[in-house]
C-alpha positions in Angstrom: -18.9 2.1 15.7 -21.7 4.6 15.4 -21.9 8.3 14.6 -24.0 10.6 16.8 -24.6 14.3 16.8 -24.0 16.3 19.9 -24.2 20.1 20.0 -24.2 20.2 16.2 -21.0 18.2 16.0 -20.6 14.6 14.9 -19.0 12.3 17.5 -17.5 8.8 16.9 -18.8 6.2 19.4 -17.4 2.7 19.6 -19.1 -0.4 21.1 -17.8 -2.0 24.3 -16.3 -4.8 22.2 -14.5 -2.4 19.9 -13.0 -0.5 22.8 -11.9 -3.9 24.4 -10.3 -4.8 21.1 -8.5 -1.4 21.1 -7.2 -1.9 24.6 -6.0 -5.4 23.8 -4.2 -4.3 20.7 -2.6 -1.3 22.5 -1.3 -3.6 25.3 0.1 -6.2 22.9 1.9 -3.5 20.9 3.3 -2.0 24.1 4.7 -5.4 25.1 6.0 -6.4 21.6 6.7 -3.4 19.4 10.4 -3.3 18.5 10.2 0.4 17.4 12.2 1.6 14.5 14.1 -1.0 12.6 16.8 -0.6 10.0 15.5 0.3 6.6 13.6 -2.6 4.9 15.4 -1.5 1.7 18.6 -3.1 3.1 19.3 -6.8 3.5 19.6 -6.6 7.3 16.4 -4.4 7.6 14.4 -6.7 5.3 15.2 -9.7 7.5 14.3 -7.9 10.7 11.0 -6.7 9.2 10.3 -10.3 8.2 10.8 -11.3 11.8 8.4 -8.6 12.9 5.8 -9.9 10.4 6.1 -13.3 12.0 5.7 -11.8 15.5 2.6 -10.1 14.3 1.3 -13.3 12.9 1.9 -15.1 16.2 -0.2 -12.6 18.0 -2.8 -12.8 15.2 -2.4 -9.1 14.4 -0.9 -9.4 11.0 -4.2 -9.6 9.1 -6.9 -9.0 11.7 -9.8 -9.0 9.2 -8.9 -12.3 7.6 -10.7 -15.6 8.4 -9.0 -17.5 11.3 -8.1 -20.4 8.9 -5.6 -18.0 7.2 -4.2 -16.4 10.3 -6.7 -13.7 11.0 -9.2 -12.9 13.7 -12.4 -12.4 11.6 -12.3 -8.8 12.8 -14.6 -6.2 11.4 -13.5 -3.4 9.1 -14.0 -1.0 12.1 -11.6 -3.1 14.2 -9.1 -3.1 11.4 -9.0 0.7 11.3 -8.8 0.8 15.2 -5.8 -1.5 15.0 -4.1 0.7 12.3 -4.6 3.7 14.5 -3.0 2.0 17.5 -0.2 0.5 15.3 1.0 3.9 14.1 0.5 5.7 17.4 2.8 3.0 18.9 5.4 3.8 16.3 5.6 0.2 15.0 7.6 -0.7 12.0 6.5 -0.2 8.4 5.0 -3.4 7.0 7.3 -5.1 4.5 4.4 -7.4 3.7 2.1 -4.6 2.7 2.1 -5.4 -1.1 0.9 -8.9 -0.3 -1.5 -8.3 2.5 -3.0 -5.0 1.3 -2.9 -5.3 -2.5 -2.7 -8.9 -3.6 -4.6 -10.7 -0.8 -8.0 -8.9 -1.4 -7.8 -10.0 -5.0 -7.0 -13.6 -4.1 -10.0 -13.6 -1.8 -12.2 -12.2 -4.6 -10.7 -13.8 -7.8 -8.5 -16.7 -6.5 -9.3 -20.4 -6.6 -9.6 -22.3 -3.4 -6.3 -23.9 -4.2 -4.6 -20.4 -4.6 -6.2 -19.2 -1.4 -4.8 -22.2 0.5 -1.4 -22.0 -1.1 -0.7 -18.3 -0.8 -2.7 -16.7 1.9 -1.1 -18.3 5.0 2.4 -17.4 3.8 1.2 -13.9 3.0 -0.1 -13.5 6.6 3.0 -14.8 8.4 5.7 -13.0 6.4 7.1 -16.3 5.0 6.6 -14.9 1.4 7.1 -11.2 0.6 5.6 -10.1 -2.7 6.7 -7.5 -5.2 4.3 -5.5 -7.3 5.3 -5.9 -11.0 3.0 -3.7 -13.1 4.9 -0.8 -14.5 7.1 -1.1 -17.6 9.6 1.3 -19.2 6.9 2.6 -21.6 3.8 1.8 -19.5 3.8 3.3 -16.0 0.4 4.5 -14.9 -1.0 3.5 -18.3 -1.4 -0.2 -17.4 -3.3 -0.8 -20.7 -0.1 0.0 -22.6 2.0 -2.9 -21.3 4.0 -4.9 -23.8 5.4 -7.8 -21.7 4.0 -11.0 -23.3 2.5 -14.2 -22.1 2.6 -17.0 -24.8 0.6 -20.2 -24.4 2.5 -23.4 -23.8 0.0 -26.2 -24.1 2.6 -29.0 -23.8 3.4 -27.9 -20.2 0.0 -26.6 -19.3 0.9 -23.0 -18.7 2.4 -19.8 -20.1 5.8 -18.4 -21.0 6.5 -14.8 -19.9 8.8 -12.4 -21.7 9.5 -8.7 -21.2 10.5 -6.2 -18.5 8.9 -4.7 -15.5 10.3 -1.7 -13.7 9.9 0.2 -10.4 8.8 -3.0 -8.8 8.4 -2.2 -5.1 9.9 -4.6 -2.6 11.4 -6.7 -5.4 15.1 -6.5 -4.3 14.3 -8.7 -1.2 11.0 -10.3 -2.1 10.2 -13.9 -2.8 7.3 -13.7 -5.3 5.7 -11.2 -7.7 2.4 -10.4 -9.3 1.6 -8.5 -12.5 -0.1 -8.2 -15.8 1.1 -9.6 -19.1 -0.4 -9.4 -22.6 -1.7 -12.8 -23.5 -3.6 -11.7 -26.7 -1.6 -9.1 -28.6 -4.4 -8.7 -31.2 -7.0 -7.6 -28.6 -7.8 -4.0 -27.7 -5.7 -2.2 -25.1 -7.8 -3.2 -22.0 -8.4 -6.7 -23.3 -6.1 -9.6 -23.8 -4.4 -9.1 -20.5 -3.8 -11.9 -17.9 -2.7 -11.6 -14.3 0.1 -13.9 -13.2 1.7 -14.9 -9.9 5.4 -16.0 -10.1 8.4 -16.8 -7.9 11.2 -14.3 -8.3 13.8 -17.1 -8.3 12.2 -18.9 -11.2 14.5 -19.8 -14.1 14.7 -16.9 -16.6 13.9 -14.1 -14.1 16.6 -11.5 -13.3 16.0 -8.9 -10.6 18.1 -5.8 -11.0 17.8 -3.4 -8.0 17.3 0.3 -8.5 19.1 2.6 -6.1 17.0 5.4 -4.5 18.2 8.9 -3.4 19.6 7.4 -0.2 21.5 4.6 -2.0 19.2 1.8 -0.9 17.3 -0.4 -3.4 13.7 0.0 -2.6 12.7 -0.9 -6.2 14.0 -3.1 -9.0 13.7 -4.0 -12.6 12.5 -7.5 -13.3 13.5 -9.2 -16.6 11.5 -12.2 -17.9 13.4 -14.5 -20.4 11.0 -17.3 -21.3 9.8 -17.8 -17.7 7.3 -20.6 -17.4 4.2 -20.1 -15.2 1.7 -22.9 -14.8 -2.1 -22.4 -15.3 -2.5 -22.8 -11.6 -0.8 -19.5 -11.0 -3.1 -17.5 -13.3 -5.2 -15.2 -11.1 -8.8 -14.4 -12.2 -8.8 -16.3 -15.5 -7.1 -15.9 -18.9 -7.9 -12.5 -20.5 -9.4 -11.1 -17.3 -6.3 -9.3 -16.1 -7.7 -5.8 -16.6 -10.6 -6.5 -14.3 -8.4 -8.1 -11.7 -5.9 -5.2 -11.9 -8.7 -2.6 -11.4 -9.8 -4.5 -8.3 -6.2 -4.2 -7.0 -6.0 -0.5 -7.9 -9.3 0.1 -6.1 -7.9 -1.4 -2.9 -4.6 0.5 -3.4 -6.1 3.9 -3.9 -8.9 3.4 -1.4 -9.0 2.1 2.2 -6.3 -0.6 2.2 -3.1 1.1 1.4 -2.9 4.2 3.6 -4.9 4.1 6.8 -5.3 7.4 8.7 -3.2 6.2 11.6 0.0 6.9 9.6 -0.9 10.5 9.1 -2.4 11.2 12.5 0.7 9.8 14.2 3.0 11.9 11.9 0.9 15.0 12.6 1.3 14.4 16.3 5.1 14.2 15.8 5.0 17.4 13.8 3.2 19.1 16.7 5.9 17.9 19.1 8.6 19.2 16.7 6.8 22.5 16.5 6.8 22.8 20.3 10.5 22.4 20.2 11.4 24.6 17.3 8.4 26.7 16.3 9.8 29.8 18.0 12.5 29.9 15.3 10.1 29.5 12.4 6.8 31.3 13.2 6.0 31.5 9.5 5.4 27.7 9.5 2.6 27.8 12.0 -0.2 27.8 9.4 1.4 24.8 7.7 1.7 22.9 10.9 -1.9 23.6 11.8 -3.0 22.7 8.2 -1.3 19.4 8.3 -2.8 18.5 11.7 -6.3 19.5 10.6 -6.0 17.5 7.3 -4.8 14.4 9.1 -7.9 14.6 11.4 -10.1 15.3 8.4 -8.7 12.2 6.7 -9.4 10.2 9.8 -13.0 11.3 9.9 -13.4 10.7 6.1 -12.1 7.2 6.6 -14.5 6.5 9.4 -17.3 7.8 7.1 -16.1 5.4 4.4 -16.0 2.5 6.8 -19.7 3.3 7.8 -20.7 3.4 4.1 -18.8 0.1 3.3 -20.3 -1.6 6.3 -23.7 -0.5 4.9 -23.0 -2.2 1.6 -21.5 0.6 -0.4 -18.2 0.4 -2.5 -15.3 2.8 -2.6 -15.4 3.2 -6.4 -14.0 6.3 -8.0 -14.0 8.0 -4.6 -10.8 6.0 -4.0 -9.1 8.4 -6.5 -10.1 11.4 -4.4 -8.8 9.6 -1.4 -5.5 8.8 -3.0 -4.8 12.4 -4.1 -5.6 13.7 -0.7 -3.4 11.3 1.4 -0.4 11.4 -1.0 -0.3 15.2 -1.1 -0.9 15.4 2.7 2.0 13.0 3.3 4.4 15.2 1.2 3.3 18.5 2.7 3.4 17.2 6.3 7.0 15.9 6.0 8.2 18.9 4.0 7.0 21.0 6.9 8.9 18.8 9.4 12.1 19.1 7.4 11.8 22.9 7.2 11.4 23.0 11.0 14.5 20.9 11.4 16.4 23.0 8.9 20.0 21.8 8.5 19.6 19.4 11.4 17.5 17.2 9.2 20.7 15.8 7.7 23.0 16.2 10.7 21.1 14.5 13.4 22.2 11.1 14.7 20.0 8.4 13.1 20.5 6.0 16.0 18.5 8.2 18.3 14.8 7.6 18.9 13.3 10.0 16.3 16.4 11.3 14.5 16.7 10.7 10.8 13.0 9.6 10.6 11.8 12.8 8.9 14.2 12.4 6.0 13.5 8.7 5.7 9.7 9.2 5.8 9.9 12.1 3.4 11.8 10.0 0.8 9.0 7.4 1.2 6.3 10.1 0.7 7.9 11.3 -2.5 6.5 8.2 -4.3 3.0 8.8 -3.1 1.8 11.0 -6.0 3.3 8.5 -8.5 2.5 4.9 -7.4 -1.0 3.5 -7.4 -1.6 5.6 -10.6 -0.2 9.1 -10.8 -2.2 11.9 -9.3 -2.6 13.4 -12.8 -4.4 10.3 -13.8 -6.4 10.2 -10.6 -7.6 13.8 -11.4 -8.8 12.6 -14.8 -10.8 9.8 -13.1 -12.3 12.3 -10.7 -13.2 14.7 -13.5 -14.8 12.1 -15.7 -16.4 9.6 -13.3 -17.4 11.9 -10.4 -17.8 15.4 -12.0 -19.1 14.1 -15.3 -16.7 16.1 -17.4 -16.1 15.0 -21.0 -13.2 12.6 -21.7 -11.7 14.6 -24.5 -8.6 13.1 -26.1 -7.1 11.5 -23.0 -6.8 7.8 -23.7 -5.2 6.9 -20.3 -7.8 8.0 -17.7 -8.9 4.5 -17.0 -5.5 3.3 -15.9 
């Protein structure tokens, strides 16, 4: 992918191989995409989404950038973004494996041992194991350094004993395994003495208590740890190195890997279609519809600019916080506009029809965007301090 300037405007140009990859992916999705599935926050929906992950893996579209030995295609970052664009334009299902493939897997590649890579990556790729993100605690949400859950050394068994509670653990009600931080040295400073653990959710001593959302489905859960043993082999990144590992995860989550532009461009196109149907009854919403479409395209171009920079050796860094603020607020504004266009029909339409009920479902999903991956208030602190160079002041939590 290259960027050229024509008539004072920048234009994206893709290589012949990249265009061939796009065509192949588009054709595969057209032949295999099941369309909307029941919510993955239900038992039925979770199983159907797992089956879709396995279908993606069979076509080697589950993790296109991964090495072939782990189920990937050794695709480039450019090809990954191309696939994401085609995936969302096709209206394919939300990825139930997203926590594992987008948040955990990059860290296993970077910090994991060869044994951990061999044990976990193949099952991440094919949907055999779905992972829950277990970071937040009742008194430590975006402030990861304030966690209290403990990890105590068990030399006799060669591992650690976990105690404590995690909350708002996404995918936990129907997941197989979890990943999260525990305080292994309570005498150390806030950002030190933390260790990153991987654990099965059916381990002895673990209790998963689902949390109902506004629509009554359990998209999150509390996880209670009552003397849960985890062997040394399932420590990720080394004892006491949990903060560094977690910040690697957060960088992936806030930056490129969690929200590709395909999601927002596809939603913006649906919003334009909805406007064509209903805009005559709500002319005051025209500026908001236009704003949502423009911002979706701006995010797409920003992402391609980031891809170019990363391909040139740059890192996302603190700019990931700018990115996270932008896409999470765009997601909310876009779906709020769609709901206002639908008016009372947003709740009354038949959810079994092709697009009916989707605006409400996607809006409920978007509500969490400004909260997870570090609240947007904290992201603004990071932007102020690390990009704008403003003084830290008394805020102790900006590094979370």
